[in-house]
C-alpha positions in Angstrom: 27.0 5.8 -47.6 24.5 5.2 -44.8 23.9 8.0 -42.3 26.4 8.1 -39.5 29.0 6.0 -41.3 32.6 7.1 -41.0 34.4 8.8 -43.9 36.5 6.3 -45.7 40.2 6.6 -44.7 42.9 4.4 -46.0 44.6 2.1 -43.5 48.2 1.0 -43.8 49.0 -2.7 -43.5 50.6 -2.3 -40.1 47.5 -0.8 -38.5 45.3 -3.5 -40.1 47.5 -6.3 -38.8 47.7 -4.8 -35.4 44.0 -4.1 -35.3 43.1 -7.7 -36.1 45.3 -9.1 -33.3 44.0 -6.5 -30.9 40.3 -7.1 -31.7 40.7 -10.7 -30.7 42.3 -10.0 -27.4 40.0 -7.2 -26.5 37.0 -9.4 -27.4 38.2 -12.1 -25.1 38.7 -9.6 -22.3 35.3 -8.2 -22.8 33.7 -11.7 -22.7 35.7 -12.6 -19.6 34.5 -9.5 -17.7 30.8 -10.0 -18.8 31.2 -13.6 -17.4 31.7 -12.2 -13.9 29.7 -8.9 -13.9 26.1 -9.7 -14.6 23.5 -7.2 -15.8 25.8 -4.3 -16.3 26.8 -4.7 -19.9 26.8 -1.0 -20.7 28.8 -0.2 -17.6 31.4 -2.8 -18.4 31.8 -1.6 -22.0 32.2 2.1 -20.8 34.8 1.0 -18.3 36.7 -0.8 -21.0 36.4 2.3 -23.3 38.0 4.3 -20.5 41.0 2.1 -20.0 41.6 1.5 -23.8 41.5 5.2 -24.3 44.1 5.7 -21.6 41.8 7.7 -19.3 40.2 7.7 -15.9 36.6 6.8 -15.1 34.1 7.9 -12.4 31.5 5.3 -11.5 28.4 6.8 -9.9 25.8 4.7 -8.1 24.5 3.5 -4.8 26.4 1.0 -2.7 26.1 -2.7 -3.5 25.9 -2.4 -7.3 29.2 -4.3 -8.0 31.3 -1.2 -8.6 34.2 -2.5 -6.5 33.9 -6.0 -8.1 34.0 -4.4 -11.5 37.3 -2.7 -10.9 38.8 -5.8 -9.3 37.7 -7.8 -12.3 39.1 -5.3 -14.7 42.5 -5.5 -13.0 42.6 -9.2 -13.1 41.4 -9.7 -16.7 43.7 -6.9 -18.1 46.7 -8.1 -16.2 47.1 -4.9 -14.2 48.6 -4.3 -10.7 45.4 -3.1 -9.0 45.1 -1.5 -5.5 42.2 0.0 -3.6 41.9 3.0 -1.3 38.7 3.4 0.8 38.1 7.2 1.0 37.0 8.4 4.4 36.6 11.8 6.0 39.9 11.4 7.9 42.0 10.2 4.8 45.1 12.4 4.3 46.9 13.1 0.9 50.0 11.2 2.2 47.8 8.1 2.7 47.4 8.1 -1.1 50.7 9.5 -2.4 53.1 8.1 0.1 55.4 9.8 2.7 59.0 10.1 3.7 60.2 8.3 6.8 63.5 8.8 8.7 65.7 5.7 8.6 68.8 5.0 10.7 71.4 2.5 9.6 73.8 0.4 11.6 76.2 3.2 12.0 73.5 5.5 13.3 73.5 7.6 10.1 70.1 9.0 9.4 68.4 9.6 6.0 65.0 10.1 4.6 63.4 7.3 2.6 60.3 7.6 0.4 57.6 5.0 1.0 55.3 4.8 -1.9 51.5 5.0 -1.4 48.8 3.0 -3.2 48.8 5.5 -6.1 51.9 3.7 -7.4 49.8 1.1 -9.1 48.5 0.5 -12.6 44.9 0.5 -11.7 43.9 2.5 -8.6 40.4 2.2 -7.2 39.4 5.3 -5.3 36.4 3.9 -3.5 33.7 6.4 -2.4 36.0 9.2 -3.4 33.4 11.9 -2.4 33.5 10.8 1.2 36.9 12.4 1.7 37.6 16.1 2.1 38.3 18.2 -1.0 41.9 18.5 0.1 42.4 14.7 -0.2 40.4 14.5 -3.4 42.7 17.1 -5.0 45.7 15.0 -4.1 44.9 12.8 -7.1 44.8 15.7 -9.6 48.5 15.8 -10.4 48.8 12.1 -10.6 45.8 11.7 -12.9 46.9 14.4 -15.3 50.7 14.3 -15.2 51.4 10.7 -14.3 53.8 11.6 -11.5 53.6 13.0 -8.0 55.8 15.4 -6.1 56.6 14.7 -2.4 59.1 16.9 -0.5 60.1 18.6 -3.8 61.1 15.3 -5.4 59.4 13.9 -8.5 58.2 10.2 -8.5 57.0 8.8 -11.7 53.9 6.5 -11.7 53.9 3.1 -13.5 52.6 2.7 -17.0 49.7 2.3 -17.7 48.1 4.3 -14.9 44.4 4.6 -14.5 42.1 5.8 -11.7 38.6 4.3 -11.5 36.8 6.2 -8.8 33.4 5.3 -7.3 31.1 8.0 -6.1 27.9 7.9 -4.1 25.1 10.2 -5.1 25.7 13.5 -3.4 22.4 13.4 -1.7 23.7 10.7 0.6 24.9 11.7 4.1 28.6 12.4 4.5 29.5 13.2 0.8 31.3 16.2 -0.7 30.9 17.3 -4.3 34.1 16.8 -6.4 35.8 20.0 -7.6 35.1 20.9 -11.2 38.8 20.7 -12.1 39.0 17.1 -10.8 35.8 16.1 -12.6 37.3 17.3 -15.9 40.1 14.8 -15.4 37.8 11.9 -15.7 37.3 10.7 -19.3 33.9 9.3 -18.6 31.2 9.5 -15.9 29.5 6.1 -15.8 26.1 5.7 -14.1 25.7 2.3 -12.4 22.0 1.4 -12.0 20.1 -1.6 -10.6 20.2 -4.8 -12.7 17.1 -6.1 -14.3 15.2 -9.0 -12.9 16.8 -11.7 -15.1 20.3 -10.4 -14.3 19.5 -10.2 -10.5 18.3 -13.8 -10.7 21.6 -14.9 -12.2 23.5 -13.0 -9.5 21.5 -14.8 -6.8 22.2 -18.2 -8.3 25.8 -17.8 -9.3 27.2 -15.9 -6.3 25.6 -17.7 -3.4 26.7 -21.3 -4.2 29.7 -23.3 -3.1 31.8 -22.1 -6.0 31.9 -18.5 -7.1 32.9 -17.4 -10.6 36.2 -15.7 -10.5 37.9 -13.7 -13.2 41.0 -15.0 -15.0 43.8 -13.1 -16.7 43.2 -12.7 -20.4 45.5 -9.8 -21.4 49.0 -8.8 -20.3 50.1 -5.3 -19.5 52.1 -5.2 -22.7 49.1 -6.3 -24.8 47.0 -3.5 -23.1 49.6 -0.9 -23.9 49.7 -2.1 -27.5 45.9 -1.7 -27.6 46.1 1.8 -26.2 48.7 2.8 -28.7 46.5 1.3 -31.5 43.5 3.4 -30.3 45.5 6.6 -31.0 46.4 5.3 -34.5 42.9 4.4 -35.6 41.6 6.8 -38.3 38.7 9.2 -37.5 36.7 10.3 -40.5 35.9 13.9 -41.2 32.2 13.3 -40.5 33.0 12.0 -37.0 35.4 15.0 -36.3 32.7 17.4 -37.4 30.1 15.7 -35.3 32.4 15.9 -32.2 33.0 19.6 -32.8 29.3 20.3 -33.4 28.3 18.5 -30.2 30.9 19.9 -27.8 30.6 23.5 -29.1 26.8 23.4 -29.0 26.9 22.5 -25.3 28.4 25.9 -24.2 26.6 28.9 -22.8 28.6 31.2 -25.2 28.0 30.4 -28.8 26.2 27.2 -28.1 22.9 25.8 -29.4 20.0 28.3 -28.9 17.9 25.6 -27.2 20.3 25.0 -24.3 22.8 27.9 -24.0 20.6 30.0 -21.6 20.2 27.0 -19.4 23.9 26.5 -18.8 26.3 28.0 -16.3 29.3 26.5 -18.0 29.9 23.9 -20.7 32.6 21.5 -21.9 36.1 22.7 -22.9 38.5 21.3 -25.5 39.3 18.4 -23.1 35.8 17.1 -23.8 36.5 17.1 -27.6 39.8 15.2 -26.9 38.0 12.7 -24.7 35.3 12.0 -27.3 37.9 11.6 -30.0 39.7 8.9 -28.0 36.6 7.3 -26.6 34.9 6.8 -30.0 38.0 5.0 -31.3 38.1 2.7 -28.2 34.3 1.9 -28.5 34.8 1.0 -32.2 37.6 -1.4 -31.2 35.5 -3.0 -28.5 32.7 -3.6 -31.0 35.1 -5.1 -33.6 35.5 -2.1 -35.9 38.7 -0.3 -36.9 37.1 3.1 -37.4 34.4 5.0 -35.3 31.1 6.4 -36.6 28.8 9.2 -35.7 26.7 6.6 -33.9 29.7 6.2 -31.5 29.7 10.0 -30.8 26.0 9.8 -30.0 26.4 6.8 -27.7 29.2 8.4 -25.7 27.9 12.0 -25.6 26.3 11.7 -22.2 29.2 9.9 -20.3 31.7 12.3 -21.8 29.8 15.6 -21.4 27.5 15.4 -18.3 30.2 16.0 -15.7 31.6 18.9 -17.7 28.4 20.9 -17.7 26.3 22.7 -15.1 22.8 24.1 -15.2 21.6 27.5 -14.1 19.4 27.7 -11.0 16.4 28.7 -13.2 16.9 25.6 -15.4 17.1 23.3 -12.4 13.9 24.9 -11.1 12.2 24.2 -14.4 13.1 20.5 -14.1 15.8 20.5 -16.7 18.7 17.9 -16.4 22.1 17.8 -17.9 21.5 14.3 -19.5 18.3 15.7 -21.0 20.1 18.6 -22.6 22.9 16.3 -23.9 20.3 14.0 -25.4 18.7 16.9 -27.2 22.0 18.0 -28.6 23.1 14.5 -29.6 19.8 14.0 -31.4 20.7 16.8 -33.8 23.8 15.2 -35.1 
């Protein structure tokens, strides 16, 4: 067996048949998204991993790098009801969750009626989430984790599937707030969006400034996406992959972690990071046409899963250390 290959695990016929059908539809969706979003292949694949794994994603990058267009394209291609909220300093929690209004009927009887906010969608884009106050940012916590919201003591279930893809500007920019650690931990992946290379930017110039602009088309239905998400949870994970995930996550903690990094960390990832990696490696394998993940998938997803779940000490930052650098060191030991 080659290094990094998954431990052989028998597959029942039902999973094999479902996987073959799913591989084709996911492959078409991936191709359709790449046909609209140029020069961000890794970003697109990580966003797809996030949704197939049933999680939420945080897109971090400067304005103008197609983060909004990516989310809109994902909604169209995957057949999801998508909505967008532009986060601003004066945005209130009720602007996201919804509110109760007082209605009066023809007989002048009054009653309260709940008006749903944009969170009641299958794909919510929280644009520039860190420009709103921490109070408003935290309004998404219950929805992201529990898939329902409580307003005036009443529970309101969210649609299935439900995903939040939030965009975040670098915190050095004016008018930004850092996200609370508890909210960061709810994001399955943190995805860095960088500048496209010259060839990709040339293609952007040619294909987006003409008389006809390329527009995404639906490729999957909501039911097909839900089927793919259920399949991801059924895909086998070999013992070598499980051990690699445990080794990586446990080595990234200040208590009991790897000797090379533990003194440089204020805190490290908890069990939710292990859960996120286990789901994400399965989804990545599916996107790449495989029915079982490998240790190579763990290495590829180590940074987007772990970096927002770790924090450096002041001394480590003063010495020029970075969280991605420490994660790369740990992943290199797998």
